[in-house]
N, C-alpha and C positions, 0 to 999 in steps of 0.2 A: 464545568470549570469556567466556561466563558460567561455564564450567568453570574457566577460568583465573583468574577473579576469586576463586573459592573456594580455589583453590590458592594464590593470592597472599595471601589472608587467613591461611591456614595458615602460610605462610612469614613473614608479618609477626608472627604470634604467636610463632613459634620465634625470630625475631630479637629480639623484646622479652624473651623469657626469657634469651637469651644476653646481651643488654644489661644486664639486672639483675645477672647474675653478673659481668659485666665491670666494672660500676659499683662493686661491692664491692672490686675489686682496683685501681681507678684512684685516683690521688692526688686529694685533695679539690679542689685548684686546677683540675683538668681535668674534674671531674665535671659542672660546669654546661654547658660547651661540648658534652659528650656528650649531656646531657639535651636541649639545644636542637636538636642535630642529629637526635636520634631523634624529638623532637616535630615538627620540620619534615618528616621522612620520613613520620611518621604522618599529618600533615595533608595532605601530597601524595597519600598513598595514599587517604585519604578523598575528596579532590577527584576523583581519577581514577575511583574507584568511582562517584561521583555522575555524573560526565560520561559514563562508559560506559553506565550505566543509562539516561541521557537519550538517548544516541545509539541504543541498542538499541530504546527505545520509539519513537523517530522512524522507525527502519528498519521496525519492525513495522507502524507506521501506513502507511508508504509501500507495503509489501507488500500490506496490506489494500486500499489504494486501487487498486493494479494488479489485484488479484484481482477487485474489484468492477467495474473498468473492463472487463476481459475477459469477465466474466459478463454484463454489460449488452450488450456487443457480440454475444456468442453469442445472447442472447435476441432482440435486434433482428434479427440475421441469420436466425434461425429464423422469426420473425414475417414478415419480408420474403419468405422462401422460401415460406411458406404462402400469402401474398397472391399471389405470382407463380403458384403452382399453381392457385389459384382463378381467376385471370384467364385462364389458359390453357384453362380448361374450355370446352367447346362447349355453347352453350345451344340446346336444341331447343324453341323456343316455339310452333311450329306456327301462328305468326302470331296467337296469342290475346293479346288486350290485357291480360287479367289477369296472365298469365305474364310479359309484357313489363314491366308495372308492378312486379311482384315483383322481377324481375331488376334493374330500374332502381333500386329502393329498396336492394337488396343492394349494388349498385355504389356508390351514393351513400353508404351506410354505410361501405363500405371506404375511400372517398375521405376521409371525415371522420376515420376512424381513422388513415389515413396522415398527415393534416395534424396530428393529435395527436402522432404519433410524430416529426414534424419537430422539435418542442421537445426531445424526448429526444435526437434526433440532434445538435441544436445544443449541448446540454449535454455530450454525449459528445465533440464536436469540441473544446470548450473544455478538457475534462478531458484529452484527447489532447495538446493543445498544451502544457498545463502539465506533464504527465508526460514528454513528449518533451524539454522543456526541462530538467527535473530529470535525466533519464537521458542527456542529450546523444545521443539516439538518436531517429530518426524512425519507428520501427516502429509506434508508437501512431497517428501521423498517417496512415501508410500503411494501417493496418487500417480506419480510419474512411473514408478515401478509397475503399477497395475496396467499402464498403457502398453 
């Protein structure tokens, strides 16, 4: 679209040059209507350019939101995989109280980290719902549900 805008600006410039030449050959009583038509065309072109730039900016913002969403999902997924691996570890405490306390503290710390990640997960759920609504597609919601 951006390339076509440049092409359109060039064509508009060529059209204005042709208009100036045609205006010299047009009877005076019809020149005003030609000027009005070209002015209207020029205004329409300017409005189209503004609207297109606005839409392109909105699309770029939406793309950035999707990218951030998927990056955050990947980070959360990697974190959860790491926690799962840590929880699968076998602890050889040899029934020593000090080692058991250390393991308990480590698990308690993991639990508090997981509770902290719950807020992030809730935020991602809200973002997924909004993005899914925009896209009329439930892929984002399915990604969150799979976590």
